[in-house]
SEKOL-956895 format. One record per atom (N, C-alpha, C): residue number from 1; residue in three letters; atom name; x, y, z. Coordinates in Angstrom, 2 decimals. Example, Ala and Ser with C-alpha at 12.3 -4.5 7.8 and 13.67 -1.06 7.14 Angstrom:
! SEKOL-956895
<rec pos="1" code="Ala" site="N" u="13.19" v="-5.69" w="7.80"/>
<rec pos="1" code="Ala" site="CA" u="12.30" v="-4.50" w="7.80"/>
<rec pos="1" code="Ala" site="C" u="13.20" v="-3.30" w="7.80"/>
<rec pos="2" code="Ser" site="N" u="12.85" v="-2.25" w="7.08"/>
<rec pos="2" code="Ser" site="CA" u="13.67" v="-1.06" w="7.14"/>
<rec pos="2" code="Ser" site="C" u="12.90" v="0.03" w="7.87"/>
***
This chain:
! SEKOL-956895
<rec pos="1" code="Met" site="N" u="-5.62" v="-8.97" w="-14.71"/>
<rec pos="1" code="Met" site="CA" u="-4.56" v="-8.68" w="-13.97"/>
<rec pos="1" code="Met" site="C" u="-4.34" v="-9.64" w="-13.18"/>
<rec pos="2" code="Pro" site="N" u="-2.65" v="-10.25" w="-12.55"/>
<rec pos="2" code="Pro" site="CA" u="-2.69" v="-11.23" w="-11.83"/>
<rec pos="2" code="Pro" site="C" u="-3.09" v="-10.42" w="-10.18"/>
<rec pos="3" code="Gln" site="N" u="-3.42" v="-11.61" w="-9.54"/>
<rec pos="3" code="Gln" site="CA" u="-3.76" v="-11.16" w="-8.10"/>
<rec pos="3" code="Gln" site="C" u="-2.75" v="-12.28" w="-7.10"/>
<rec pos="4" code="Phe" site="N" u="-2.34" v="-11.53" w="-6.07"/>
<rec pos="4" code="Phe" site="CA" u="-1.48" v="-12.12" w="-5.14"/>
<rec pos="4" code="Phe" site="C" u="-1.78" v="-12.24" w="-3.91"/>
<rec pos="5" code="Val" site="N" u="-1.68" v="-13.40" w="-3.11"/>
<rec pos="5" code="Val" site="CA" u="-1.57" v="-13.27" w="-1.70"/>
<rec pos="5" code="Val" site="C" u="-0.21" v="-12.99" w="-0.74"/>
<rec pos="6" code="Ile" site="N" u="-0.69" v="-12.18" w="-0.20"/>
<rec pos="6" code="Ile" site="CA" u="0.86" v="-11.75" w="0.76"/>
<rec pos="6" code="Ile" site="C" u="0.63" v="-11.81" w="2.25"/>
<rec pos="7" code="Glu" site="N" u="1.81" v="-12.64" w="2.90"/>
<rec pos="7" code="Glu" site="CA" u="1.87" v="-12.90" w="3.99"/>
<rec pos="7" code="Glu" site="C" u="2.34" v="-11.75" w="4.51"/>
<rec pos="8" code="Arg" site="N" u="2.01" v="-11.10" w="5.83"/>
<rec pos="8" code="Arg" site="CA" u="2.53" v="-10.21" w="6.45"/>
<rec pos="8" code="Arg" site="C" u="2.65" v="-10.68" w="8.12"/>
<rec pos="9" code="Asn" site="N" u="3.96" v="-10.80" w="8.45"/>
<rec pos="9" code="Asn" site="CA" u="4.06" v="-11.08" w="9.92"/>
<rec pos="9" code="Asn" site="C" u="4.25" v="-9.87" w="10.66"/>
<rec pos="10" code="Ile" site="N" u="3.07" v="-9.67" w="11.76"/>
<rec pos="10" code="Ile" site="CA" u="3.10" v="-8.29" w="12.69"/>
<rec pos="10" code="Ile" site="C" u="2.68" v="-8.65" w="13.94"/>
<rec pos="11" code="Pro" site="N" u="3.87" v="-8.88" w="14.54"/>
<rec pos="11" code="Pro" site="CA" u="3.32" v="-9.21" w="16.25"/>
<rec pos="11" code="Pro" site="C" u="2.12" v="-8.43" w="16.72"/>
<rec pos="12" code="Gly" site="N" u="1.28" v="-9.19" w="17.40"/>
<rec pos="12" code="Gly" site="CA" u="0.24" v="-8.13" w="18.06"/>
<rec pos="12" code="Gly" site="C" u="-0.70" v="-7.57" w="17.30"/>
<rec pos="13" code="Leu" site="N" u="-0.54" v="-8.18" w="15.80"/>
<rec pos="13" code="Leu" site="CA" u="-1.84" v="-7.45" w="15.07"/>
<rec pos="13" code="Leu" site="C" u="-3.25" v="-8.02" w="15.68"/>
<rec pos="14" code="Gly" site="N" u="-3.30" v="-8.93" w="16.04"/>
<rec pos="14" code="Gly" site="CA" u="-4.70" v="-9.17" w="16.55"/>
<rec pos="14" code="Gly" site="C" u="-5.35" v="-8.70" w="17.63"/>
<rec pos="15" code="Asp" site="N" u="-4.64" v="-8.06" w="18.44"/>
<rec pos="15" code="Asp" site="CA" u="-4.75" v="-7.19" w="19.44"/>
<rec pos="15" code="Asp" site="C" u="-4.94" v="-5.71" w="19.41"/>
<rec pos="16" code="Met" site="N" u="-4.46" v="-5.30" w="17.98"/>
<rec pos="16" code="Met" site="CA" u="-4.65" v="-3.84" w="17.65"/>
<rec pos="16" code="Met" site="C" u="-6.16" v="-3.36" w="17.78"/>
<rec pos="17" code="Asp" site="N" u="-6.43" v="-2.30" w="18.09"/>
<rec pos="17" code="Asp" site="CA" u="-7.90" v="-1.51" w="17.86"/>
<rec pos="17" code="Asp" site="C" u="-8.23" v="-1.22" w="16.70"/>
<rec pos="18" code="Gln" site="N" u="-9.57" v="-0.96" w="16.41"/>
<rec pos="18" code="Gln" site="CA" u="-9.73" v="-0.61" w="15.14"/>
<rec pos="18" code="Gln" site="C" u="-9.06" v="0.90" w="14.60"/>
<rec pos="19" code="Gln" site="N" u="-9.03" v="1.50" w="15.55"/>
<rec pos="19" code="Gln" site="CA" u="-8.41" v="3.08" w="15.07"/>
<rec pos="19" code="Gln" site="C" u="-7.16" v="2.63" w="14.48"/>
<rec pos="20" code="Thr" site="N" u="-6.37" v="1.73" w="15.16"/>
<rec pos="20" code="Thr" site="CA" u="-4.82" v="1.47" w="14.45"/>
<rec pos="20" code="Thr" site="C" u="-4.89" v="0.64" w="13.20"/>
<rec pos="21" code="Leu" site="N" u="-6.35" v="-0.10" w="13.10"/>
<rec pos="21" code="Leu" site="CA" u="-6.35" v="-0.82" w="11.54"/>
<rec pos="21" code="Leu" site="C" u="-6.78" v="0.05" w="10.71"/>
<rec pos="22" code="Lys" site="N" u="-7.48" v="1.01" w="11.08"/>
<rec pos="22" code="Lys" site="CA" u="-8.01" v="2.15" w="9.97"/>
<rec pos="22" code="Lys" site="C" u="-6.72" v="2.87" w="9.73"/>
<rec pos="23" code="Glu" site="N" u="-6.05" v="3.45" w="10.45"/>
<rec pos="23" code="Glu" site="CA" u="-4.79" v="4.17" w="10.14"/>
<rec pos="23" code="Glu" site="C" u="-4.00" v="3.28" w="8.96"/>
<rec pos="24" code="Ile" site="N" u="-3.50" v="1.93" w="9.54"/>
<rec pos="24" code="Ile" site="CA" u="-2.93" v="1.14" w="8.36"/>
<rec pos="24" code="Ile" site="C" u="-3.64" v="0.86" w="7.03"/>
<rec pos="25" code="Ser" site="N" u="-4.86" v="0.88" w="7.12"/>
<rec pos="25" code="Ser" site="CA" u="-5.43" v="0.90" w="5.76"/>
<rec pos="25" code="Ser" site="C" u="-5.36" v="2.14" w="4.89"/>
<rec pos="26" code="Ala" site="N" u="-5.48" v="3.19" w="5.96"/>
<rec pos="26" code="Ala" site="CA" u="-5.58" v="4.57" w="5.08"/>
<rec pos="26" code="Ala" site="C" u="-3.89" v="4.74" w="4.66"/>
<rec pos="27" code="Lys" site="N" u="-2.97" v="4.40" w="5.35"/>
<rec pos="27" code="Lys" site="CA" u="-1.68" v="4.39" w="4.74"/>
<rec pos="27" code="Lys" site="C" u="-1.41" v="3.52" w="3.37"/>
<rec pos="28" code="Ser" site="N" u="-2.01" v="2.23" w="3.33"/>
<rec pos="28" code="Ser" site="CA" u="-2.33" v="1.45" w="2.51"/>
<rec pos="28" code="Ser" site="C" u="-2.74" v="2.27" w="1.26"/>
<rec pos="29" code="Asn" site="N" u="-3.95" v="2.69" w="1.19"/>
<rec pos="29" code="Asn" site="CA" u="-4.73" v="3.25" w="0.50"/>
<rec pos="29" code="Asn" site="C" u="-3.93" v="4.55" w="-0.27"/>
<rec pos="30" code="Ala" site="N" u="-3.46" v="5.35" w="0.66"/>
<rec pos="30" code="Ala" site="CA" u="-2.33" v="6.19" w="-0.04"/>
<rec pos="30" code="Ala" site="C" u="-0.96" v="5.81" w="-0.57"/>
<rec pos="31" code="Val" site="N" u="-0.74" v="4.83" w="-0.42"/>
<rec pos="31" code="Val" site="CA" u="0.45" v="4.37" w="-1.25"/>
<rec pos="31" code="Val" site="C" u="-0.10" v="3.59" w="-2.62"/>
<rec pos="32" code="Val" site="N" u="-1.19" v="3.08" w="-2.52"/>
<rec pos="32" code="Val" site="CA" u="-1.53" v="2.64" w="-3.68"/>
<rec pos="32" code="Val" site="C" u="-1.80" v="3.62" w="-4.73"/>
<rec pos="33" code="Asp" site="N" u="-2.46" v="4.75" w="-4.22"/>
<rec pos="33" code="Asp" site="CA" u="-2.68" v="6.08" w="-4.89"/>
<rec pos="33" code="Asp" site="C" u="-1.41" v="6.66" w="-5.73"/>
<rec pos="34" code="Gly" site="N" u="-0.41" v="6.59" w="-5.00"/>
<rec pos="34" code="Gly" site="CA" u="0.79" v="7.40" w="-5.08"/>
<rec pos="34" code="Gly" site="C" u="1.71" v="6.15" w="-6.24"/>
<rec pos="35" code="Leu" site="N" u="1.23" v="4.86" w="-6.45"/>
<rec pos="35" code="Leu" site="CA" u="2.48" v="4.27" w="-6.93"/>
<rec pos="35" code="Leu" site="C" u="2.36" v="4.65" w="-8.64"/>
<rec pos="36" code="Gly" site="N" u="1.24" v="5.26" w="-8.82"/>
<rec pos="36" code="Gly" site="CA" u="1.42" v="5.33" w="-10.63"/>
<rec pos="36" code="Gly" site="C" u="1.09" v="4.20" w="-11.48"/>
<rec pos="37" code="Glu" site="N" u="0.70" v="3.22" w="-10.91"/>
<rec pos="37" code="Glu" site="CA" u="0.58" v="1.84" w="-11.61"/>
<rec pos="37" code="Glu" site="C" u="-0.69" v="1.38" w="-11.57"/>
<rec pos="38" code="Pro" site="N" u="-1.36" v="0.40" w="-12.13"/>
<rec pos="38" code="Pro" site="CA" u="-2.36" v="-0.41" w="-11.82"/>
<rec pos="38" code="Pro" site="C" u="-2.27" v="-1.32" w="-10.57"/>
<rec pos="39" code="Tyr" site="N" u="-2.91" v="-0.78" w="-9.45"/>
<rec pos="39" code="Tyr" site="CA" u="-2.71" v="-1.83" w="-8.17"/>
<rec pos="39" code="Tyr" site="C" u="-4.19" v="-1.56" w="-7.87"/>
<rec pos="40" code="Thr" site="N" u="-4.61" v="-2.89" w="-6.95"/>
<rec pos="40" code="Thr" site="CA" u="-5.89" v="-2.95" w="-6.37"/>
<rec pos="40" code="Thr" site="C" u="-5.47" v="-3.77" w="-5.19"/>
<rec pos="41" code="Trp" site="N" u="-5.94" v="-3.12" w="-4.23"/>
<rec pos="41" code="Trp" site="CA" u="-6.03" v="-3.96" w="-2.56"/>
<rec pos="41" code="Trp" site="C" u="-7.48" v="-4.60" w="-2.93"/>
<rec pos="42" code="Ile" site="N" u="-7.62" v="-5.81" w="-2.68"/>
<rec pos="42" code="Ile" site="CA" u="-8.75" v="-6.45" w="-2.82"/>
<rec pos="42" code="Ile" site="C" u="-9.63" v="-6.63" w="-1.29"/>
<rec pos="43" code="Thr" site="N" u="-8.96" v="-7.47" w="-0.58"/>
<rec pos="43" code="Thr" site="CA" u="-9.20" v="-7.58" w="0.68"/>
<rec pos="43" code="Thr" site="C" u="-7.96" v="-7.68" w="1.95"/>
<rec pos="44" code="Ser" site="N" u="-8.19" v="-7.90" w="3.26"/>
<rec pos="44" code="Ser" site="CA" u="-7.05" v="-8.77" w="4.09"/>
<rec pos="44" code="Ser" site="C" u="-8.03" v="-9.37" w="5.02"/>
<rec pos="45" code="Tyr" site="N" u="-7.10" v="-10.27" w="5.44"/>
<rec pos="45" code="Tyr" site="CA" u="-7.62" v="-11.38" w="6.39"/>
<rec pos="45" code="Tyr" site="C" u="-6.77" v="-11.09" w="7.82"/>
<rec pos="46" code="Val" site="N" u="-6.94" v="-10.57" w="8.87"/>
<rec pos="46" code="Val" site="CA" u="-6.52" v="-10.28" w="10.24"/>
<rec pos="46" code="Val" site="C" u="-6.39" v="-11.43" w="11.18"/>
<rec pos="47" code="Thr" site="N" u="-5.59" v="-11.75" w="11.46"/>
<rec pos="47" code="Thr" site="CA" u="-5.20" v="-13.16" w="12.44"/>
<rec pos="47" code="Thr" site="C" u="-4.14" v="-12.83" w="13.55"/>
<rec pos="48" code="Gly" site="N" u="-4.27" v="-13.65" w="14.41"/>
<rec pos="48" code="Gly" site="CA" u="-3.02" v="-13.69" w="15.78"/>
<rec pos="48" code="Gly" site="C" u="-2.20" v="-12.44" w="15.20"/>
<rec pos="49" code="Asp" site="N" u="-1.30" v="-12.85" w="14.82"/>
<rec pos="49" code="Asp" site="CA" u="0.17" v="-12.09" w="14.69"/>
<rec pos="49" code="Asp" site="C" u="0.46" v="-12.34" w="13.23"/>
<rec pos="50" code="Lys" site="N" u="-0.63" v="-12.20" w="12.12"/>
<rec pos="50" code="Lys" site="CA" u="-0.53" v="-12.37" w="10.83"/>
<rec pos="50" code="Lys" site="C" u="-1.42" v="-11.88" w="9.96"/>
<rec pos="51" code="Met" site="N" u="-1.28" v="-11.00" w="8.72"/>
<rec pos="51" code="Met" site="CA" u="-2.46" v="-10.74" w="7.82"/>
<rec pos="51" code="Met" site="C" u="-2.11" v="-11.14" w="6.41"/>
<rec pos="52" code="Tyr" site="N" u="-3.40" v="-11.73" w="6.05"/>
<rec pos="52" code="Tyr" site="CA" u="-3.06" v="-12.58" w="4.46"/>
<rec pos="52" code="Tyr" site="C" u="-3.99" v="-11.19" w="3.78"/>
<rec pos="53" code="Cys" site="N" u="-3.32" v="-10.80" w="2.51"/>
<rec pos="53" code="Cys" site="CA" u="-3.86" v="-9.66" w="1.82"/>
<rec pos="53" code="Cys" site="C" u="-4.09" v="-10.20" w="0.50"/>
<rec pos="54" code="Val" site="N" u="-4.97" v="-9.81" w="-0.14"/>
<rec pos="54" code="Val" site="CA" u="-5.07" v="-10.34" w="-1.64"/>
<rec pos="54" code="Val" site="C" u="-5.25" v="-9.16" w="-2.49"/>
<rec pos="55" code="His" site="N" u="-4.06" v="-8.69" w="-3.07"/>
<rec pos="55" code="His" site="CA" u="-3.81" v="-7.58" w="-3.77"/>
<rec pos="55" code="His" site="C" u="-3.88" v="-7.82" w="-5.38"/>
<rec pos="56" code="Glu" site="N" u="-4.14" v="-7.10" w="-6.55"/>
<rec pos="56" code="Glu" site="CA" u="-4.05" v="-7.18" w="-7.65"/>
<rec pos="56" code="Glu" site="C" u="-2.80" v="-6.28" w="-8.43"/>
<rec pos="57" code="Ala" site="N" u="-1.73" v="-7.06" w="-9.02"/>
<rec pos="57" code="Ala" site="CA" u="-1.19" v="-5.94" w="-9.69"/>
<rec pos="57" code="Ala" site="C" u="-0.17" v="-6.87" w="-10.58"/>
<rec pos="58" code="Glu" site="N" u="0.53" v="-5.75" w="-11.63"/>
<rec pos="58" code="Glu" site="CA" u="0.63" v="-6.58" w="-13.01"/>
<rec pos="58" code="Glu" site="C" u="1.98" v="-7.49" w="-12.33"/>
<rec pos="59" code="Ser" site="N" u="2.62" v="-7.03" w="-11.24"/>
<rec pos="59" code="Ser" site="CA" u="4.09" v="-8.23" w="-10.87"/>
<rec pos="59" code="Ser" site="C" u="4.20" v="-8.34" w="-9.29"/>
<rec pos="60" code="Ala" site="N" u="4.88" v="-8.99" w="-9.04"/>
<rec pos="60" code="Ala" site="CA" u="5.24" v="-9.36" w="-7.44"/>
<rec pos="60" code="Ala" site="C" u="5.97" v="-8.07" w="-6.99"/>
<rec pos="61" code="Glu" site="N" u="6.72" v="-7.96" w="-7.95"/>
<rec pos="61" code="Glu" site="CA" u="7.65" v="-6.61" w="-7.61"/>
<rec pos="61" code="Glu" site="C" u="6.89" v="-5.49" w="-7.30"/>
<rec pos="62" code="Ala" site="N" u="5.69" v="-5.02" w="-7.83"/>
<rec pos="62" code="Ala" site="CA" u="4.93" v="-3.81" w="-7.38"/>
<rec pos="62" code="Ala" site="C" u="4.65" v="-4.00" w="-6.11"/>
<rec pos="63" code="Ile" site="N" u="3.88" v="-5.54" w="-5.76"/>
<rec pos="63" code="Ile" site="CA" u="3.27" v="-5.84" w="-4.32"/>
<rec pos="63" code="Ile" site="C" u="4.53" v="-5.32" w="-3.20"/>
<rec pos="64" code="Tyr" site="N" u="5.92" v="-6.12" w="-3.70"/>
<rec pos="64" code="Tyr" site="CA" u="6.69" v="-5.55" w="-2.63"/>
<rec pos="64" code="Tyr" site="C" u="7.15" v="-3.89" w="-2.65"/>
<rec pos="65" code="Arg" site="N" u="6.89" v="-3.21" w="-3.91"/>
<rec pos="65" code="Arg" site="CA" u="7.17" v="-1.99" w="-3.91"/>
<rec pos="65" code="Arg" site="C" u="6.31" v="-0.87" w="-2.54"/>
<rec pos="66" code="His" site="N" u="4.62" v="-1.71" w="-2.93"/>
<rec pos="66" code="His" site="CA" u="3.97" v="-1.44" w="-2.08"/>
<rec pos="66" code="His" site="C" u="4.03" v="-1.52" w="-0.60"/>
<rec pos="67" code="Ala" site="N" u="4.80" v="-2.50" w="-0.06"/>
<rec pos="67" code="Ala" site="CA" u="5.17" v="-2.68" w="0.77"/>
<rec pos="67" code="Ala" site="C" u="6.23" v="-2.03" w="1.53"/>
<rec pos="68" code="Arg" site="N" u="7.20" v="-1.76" w="0.94"/>
<rec pos="68" code="Arg" site="CA" u="8.46" v="-0.97" w="1.29"/>
<rec pos="68" code="Arg" site="C" u="7.88" v="0.58" w="1.33"/>
<rec pos="69" code="Glu" site="N" u="7.07" v="0.79" w="0.47"/>
<rec pos="69" code="Glu" site="CA" u="6.55" v="2.66" w="0.63"/>
<rec pos="69" code="Glu" site="C" u="5.79" v="2.63" w="1.57"/>
<rec pos="70" code="Gly" site="N" u="5.06" v="1.82" w="1.95"/>
<rec pos="70" code="Gly" site="CA" u="4.18" v="1.67" w="2.96"/>
<rec pos="70" code="Gly" site="C" u="4.43" v="1.36" w="4.23"/>
<rec pos="71" code="Gly" site="N" u="5.83" v="0.77" w="4.91"/>
<rec pos="71" code="Gly" site="CA" u="6.56" v="0.19" w="5.91"/>
<rec pos="71" code="Gly" site="C" u="5.87" v="-1.17" w="6.08"/>
<rec pos="72" code="Phe" site="N" u="5.32" v="-1.72" w="5.49"/>
<rec pos="72" code="Phe" site="CA" u="4.91" v="-2.91" w="5.70"/>
<rec pos="72" code="Phe" site="C" u="5.22" v="-4.21" w="5.40"/>
<rec pos="73" code="Pro" site="N" u="5.56" v="-5.29" w="6.19"/>
<rec pos="73" code="Pro" site="CA" u="6.20" v="-6.46" w="5.78"/>
<rec pos="73" code="Pro" site="C" u="5.38" v="-7.25" w="4.71"/>
<rec pos="74" code="Ala" site="N" u="6.08" v="-7.82" w="3.90"/>
<rec pos="74" code="Ala" site="CA" u="5.69" v="-8.65" w="2.95"/>
<rec pos="74" code="Ala" site="C" u="6.54" v="-9.88" w="2.97"/>
<rec pos="75" code="Asp" site="N" u="6.12" v="-10.95" w="4.15"/>
<rec pos="75" code="Asp" site="CA" u="7.39" v="-11.97" w="4.16"/>
<rec pos="75" code="Asp" site="C" u="6.95" v="-13.00" w="3.15"/>
<rec pos="76" code="Arg" site="N" u="5.87" v="-13.01" w="2.55"/>
<rec pos="76" code="Arg" site="CA" u="5.60" v="-14.13" w="1.15"/>
<rec pos="76" code="Arg" site="C" u="4.89" v="-13.43" w="0.47"/>
<rec pos="77" code="Val" site="N" u="5.25" v="-13.42" w="-0.50"/>
<rec pos="77" code="Val" site="CA" u="4.31" v="-13.20" w="-2.05"/>
<rec pos="77" code="Val" site="C" u="3.78" v="-13.92" w="-2.65"/>
<rec pos="78" code="Thr" site="N" u="2.67" v="-14.75" w="-3.16"/>
<rec pos="78" code="Thr" site="CA" u="2.39" v="-15.69" w="-3.75"/>
<rec pos="78" code="Thr" site="C" u="1.28" v="-15.34" w="-5.28"/>
<rec pos="79" code="Glu" site="N" u="1.60" v="-15.54" w="-5.91"/>
<rec pos="79" code="Glu" site="CA" u="0.65" v="-15.29" w="-7.30"/>
<rec pos="79" code="Glu" site="C" u="-0.47" v="-16.58" w="-7.11"/>
<rec pos="80" code="Ile" site="N" u="-1.65" v="-16.03" w="-6.94"/>
<rec pos="80" code="Ile" site="CA" u="-2.98" v="-16.85" w="-7.23"/>
<rec pos="80" code="Ile" site="C" u="-3.06" v="-17.51" w="-8.48"/>
<rec pos="81" code="Thr" site="N" u="-2.76" v="-18.57" w="-8.73"/>
<rec pos="81" code="Thr" site="CA" u="-2.97" v="-19.58" w="-10.05"/>
<rec pos="81" code="Thr" site="C" u="-4.44" v="-19.98" w="-10.24"/>
<rec pos="82" code="Gly" site="N" u="-5.51" v="-20.16" w="-9.43"/>
<rec pos="82" code="Gly" site="CA" u="-6.61" v="-20.55" w="-9.15"/>
<rec pos="82" code="Gly" site="C" u="-7.47" v="-20.25" w="-7.74"/>
<rec pos="83" code="Leu" site="N" u="-8.85" v="-20.60" w="-8.23"/>
<rec pos="83" code="Leu" site="CA" u="-9.75" v="-20.21" w="-7.10"/>
<rec pos="83" code="Leu" site="C" u="-10.88" v="-21.34" w="-7.16"/>
<rec pos="84" code="Ile" site="N" u="-10.88" v="-22.21" w="-5.68"/>
<rec pos="84" code="Ile" site="CA" u="-12.27" v="-23.07" w="-6.04"/>
<rec pos="84" code="Ile" site="C" u="-12.74" v="-22.79" w="-4.40"/>
<rec pos="85" code="Gly" site="N" u="-13.94" v="-22.99" w="-4.35"/>
<rec pos="85" code="Gly" site="CA" u="-14.90" v="-23.07" w="-3.29"/>
<rec pos="85" code="Gly" site="C" u="-15.74" v="-24.28" w="-3.32"/>
<rec pos="86" code="Pro" site="N" u="-16.83" v="-24.00" w="-2.48"/>
<rec pos="86" code="Pro" site="CA" u="-18.04" v="-24.90" w="-2.54"/>
<rec pos="86" code="Pro" site="C" u="-18.99" v="-25.04" w="-4.06"/>
<rec pos="87" code="His" site="N" u="-18.49" v="-24.18" w="-4.83"/>
<rec pos="87" code="His" site="CA" u="-18.93" v="-24.14" w="-6.33"/>
<rec pos="87" code="His" site="C" u="-18.43" v="-25.10" w="-7.11"/>
<rec pos="88" code="Ser" site="N" u="-17.15" v="-25.02" w="-6.69"/>
<rec pos="88" code="Ser" site="CA" u="-16.53" v="-25.84" w="-7.60"/>
<rec pos="88" code="Ser" site="C" u="-16.39" v="-27.41" w="-7.45"/>
<rec pos="89" code="Gly" site="N" u="-17.24" v="-28.06" w="-6.63"/>
<rec pos="89" code="Gly" site="CA" u="-17.71" v="-29.26" w="-6.31"/>
<rec pos="89" code="Gly" site="C" u="-18.84" v="-29.69" w="-6.98"/>
<rec pos="90" code="Arg" site="N" u="-19.64" v="-28.80" w="-7.28"/>
<rec pos="90" code="Arg" site="CA" u="-21.03" v="-28.61" w="-7.98"/>
<rec pos="90" code="Arg" site="C" u="-20.96" v="-29.22" w="-9.30"/>
***
């Protein structure tokens, strides 16, 4: 199944406390459970005012649906077409 990187602009994100981030995570999980289609949240990276998430879904539209239903921004959704790392150069 395709994987996507989602860029979310969320002012003040880096200053949110763990309880608030937990609530955001719980909301995301609830939306995933209610989508009624294959969908997996892989991980998210929190930075200053942005969050970069990796999700697995059948289409970019499913990613946007998750965002709409959860009330999350999805400013850019890009399909991952390859993966490299230190191992790639060996």
